[in-house]
N, C-alpha and C positions, 0 to 999 in steps of 0.2 A: 504494500500500500504506500502511495506517495505521502510523505510527511512534509508539510511546509509550515513554518512557524506562525505566520500571520493568519489567524483563522478567517478573518473577513476577506483577505486577499485570496486565500485558497479557493473559497467557494464563490468568488466573484461578487461579493455583496457590495451594495451601494449604500452609502450613508444618505439618508433622506431626512427631510424635516419631520419631526416627531410630533404627532398630534396628541393632545391630551384626552384620549378616548379610552373607554373601557372595552375589554374583550367581550364578545357576545356571551351572554349568560352569566357574567361575573356578578358576584354579590358578596355581601359581608359573610355569608355562610357558604363560601365557595366549595363546590364538590365536583367530582368527576368519576366516571366509571374506570375501574382498573383496566378493563379491556373494552374497547369500543366495538370490535367485531371479532369474536373468537374464531369464526370460520377462516378468516384471513390470517389472523395472528398465530393460529396453531401451525401455520406453515413456516414460521420463522422462529428460530431458536437462538437466543442471545446469551452468551456466557462470558465469564472472565471478571476480573476485579474492576470495579467501577473507576478506579484511578488510572486504569490502562485502557488502551484501545480494545474495543470489544471483539470477541470472536463470534461470528454470525454464520449460522447454517440455514440455508434457504431451500425449501422444497421447490426446485426449479423445473420448468420456467414458471415464475410467479407473475400473474397478471391480476393486480388488484383492481376491482371495478370502481373503487372509491377509496378515499383515505380511511385508514384504520390505524389504531395505535394500541399499545399495551404498556403499562407501567411495569417494567421488568423489576425495578427496585423503586419503592416509594419512599421519598425523603420526608423528613419531619420539619423542614424549614418553611420559610416564607413562600406563599403561593403566588403565582403570576396571575394578576387580575386586570392588567392594563397593557395595551399595546406598546406604550412608551416606557414601560417599567424596565429598569436596568437589570442586567443579569450577566453572568459569565458562564459560557457553555463550551463543551467540546462536542464535536459532531463527526460521525463517520458515515460514509455513504457506500452502499453495496448495490450491485446490479441484481435486479429481480430475475433477469433472464439467465445469468450464469452463476450468481451467488458470489462473484468475485468482488474484491474491494475496488472502489472507484477513487475515492479521495478521503482524507481525514484532516482534522485540525491537529495541532501539535501534541496534545496530551502530555504536556510537560509540567503541569501543576501551576502554571502562571495564572494568577487570578486578577491580573491587571487588564486583561482584554475584555473590556466592558462593551456590551452591545444591548440590543433590545429586540423584542419580538418583531416589531414592524420593520426593523432593518433586515431581518432574516426573511420575512414574508415577501419582501420585494422580489426575491428569486424563488422562494419556496412558499407559496401561498398556503399550502397545507400545514405549515408549522403553526399557523394561527390556532387552528382547532387542536392540534396535538399539544400545544403548550398551555391552553386554557386551563387554569386552576392547577397546573403542575407545580410541584413543590421543590424547593432547594434540596439537593441530595438525591433527586430521582434520576433513574436511567429509563429512558422512554424509547421503545422500538416503534418505528413508524413505517407503514407501507404506503407509498405515495403513487397514486395513479398519474398518468400524464397531465391531467388537469391540475395537479397539486404542485407543479413545477412550471417555471416560466419557460417559454420556447427557447430562449437564449441559453438557459442552463442545459436543457436537453441537447441542443446542438453542440454546446461547448464540451459536454462529456461524451459526445459521439453516440448518443442514444437514438434508437429508432422511435418513431412517433408513438408507438403503443407500449413502450417499455415502462415497467414499474421500477422504482428505486426504493430500497430499504434504507432508512436513516436510523441511526442510534444517537440520541441526544442525551448528554450527561450534563445536568444542571448543577454546576459547581457552586454558584453564589447567586442569590436573588436579593436585590435591594427592595426596600419597602416602596410602594407607590405614593404613600402619604404617611404622615405621622399617625401612629396607632396607639399611643400611650393613653394612660388614664387621665381624665380631665382633672385639673387642679384648681383649687379655690384661690383666687387672687382678689385683692382689693383694687378695683380698677377705677376709682373715682378720679375723674379728670384725665384719664388715659384713653387711648384708642380702644375701640371695640372690634373684636374679630368675629366674623360670621363665616360659616363653612358651607360649601356646596355639598351635594350628596357624595361626590367623589373625593371629598376632603380638601378641595381647593379653597383656601381662605380668602376672605375679603376684609378690607380695613375701613372702619368708619372713624374718621378723625374728629374729635370734639372741637367745639369753639373754645377759645381761650388761649392763654399763653402756654407754650410747651415747657416741660421741666428743663432745668438747666444742667442737671446731672444725668448721667447714663442710667436708664431704667431697664432692667431685664426681668421679665416674668416668664416662668415656665407654665404654659397653658395646658400642655399634655406631657405627662412624664412617661417616657419609654423605659423598657426593661433591657435594651440592647447594650452593645459595647459603649464604653465611656470614651468621649472625645478627649484626647490628651494633647493634641496639637502635633504629634509625631508623624501623622499621616494625613493626607487630604481627606476632607469630609464631603460626602455627597449630599446635597441639599436641594430642596425646592424653596424658593423664597419670593416674596413680593415686597417692593419698597415704595413708599409714598412719602412725599415731602409734607411735613406738618403744614396744614392750611390748604392743601390741595385735595382734589377728589380722585384724580387718576394716578395710577401707578407710573413711576418713572422707569421701573425695571421689574421684570418678573420672569422666572423660569417656567412657570406653569404654561402648558401648551407647547412646551419645548422640552429638551433633554435637561434633567437635573444637572446642577452645576457641581463641579469638583473644586472645592475651595481650600485654601490654606490661609494661615494667619496673615501672610504678607500679600495676599491677592484681594483682600477686602479692606474696607475702612476699619480703623481700630475698634470702634464700638461694636461692629458686627463680629469681629474676631473674639472680643471679650465675652460676647453673649454665648458663644459656642463652648467656652472653657468649662470642662467638667460636666457638660450635658451628655445625655445618653441617646443612643439610636432609638428612634420611635417617638422622640420628644418634639413638641412644637413650642417655639419660643417667640415671644413678643419683645422687641427691643426698641427703645426710643433713644436715638443717638444725637446728642447735642453737637453743634458745629465743630467744636474743638476735637471731637472724636469721629467726625465725619470728613467732609471736604473742606472744612474751615472757611476761610475767606475767599476761596476759589470757586468759581462756577465749574460744574462738571456735566456736560451734556444738557439734559433737561432740568438739572438741579441748580437753582440759583445759588450764588455765594451766600454764606451765612445761614444755610438751611439746617433745620432740625429734621432728621430722617427717622422714619418709622419702618421697621421691617417685621414681617412674620416669617419665621424660618421653620421648615420641616426637616428634621435630621433623618435621612433615609439609610445611611450606611457609612462605613469607613472604607476608603479605598485601600487596596493592597498594592505596594510598590511593584514595578516590573521585576521579574526574575532576572538575576544577573547571569 
């Protein structure tokens, strides 16, 4: 089997704009069948350690009439519930006609190669159904009909029009789609109010009156995940509003979550992350001296007080050396 280090390059994936949409059927009580079509999946046997490239035995020639999948191993981690949710995966592809390997990602333990379902579904539309509600730590076998792959992929792999491809997806890491911690009581008198859409996306209502002159940090939701130490980049969704304005000047919602470090954001933003846990949502009011100060920055006027609401979705892993 060919091994090429860059997973996205290997399979010809294209980075696209990430829309903030949920996967079909996703909900707070996400569930999925362990086998979507036993008649098809009984023709595929996947073995081997999940840390390594899988060994796959296919009853050939396999012609899947539609997409089918099976959770060979079911993980206990975070489920995938949104198309723009971040994840780290290894993928191996096999010919349904011959059972022979086609191509695979590196399977080298590198957890820095972050992607999302909608990046993969550009070339493999069938991955949308196969990944819906799948959990971190899972190994998923997928039988893909020709309709579940883009024509360019089929041509690139030298497949015939009617060929089936068997994919094995190993879900190494799944980031949260939004903060999922427990709501916390805060005395919010004179401070902005946060409202949330059903998908967790927050909105900010800025009160009338003078903003506080000191940095204010409130934990709105308290997560139970990893603690933010500042030693590694943190993956977050955030929205920022200038005190006194109605519209956001910056937001990651509707796009890919940001990977931030202490030196990539204003000091007040960085201080708000210190000691927080993954799954938390944080409100921070940043006075000018811990924001952009006396300088204007894009849509932010000089001397502005900034208000951010930050969802902490995960901690990034540095690239393997």
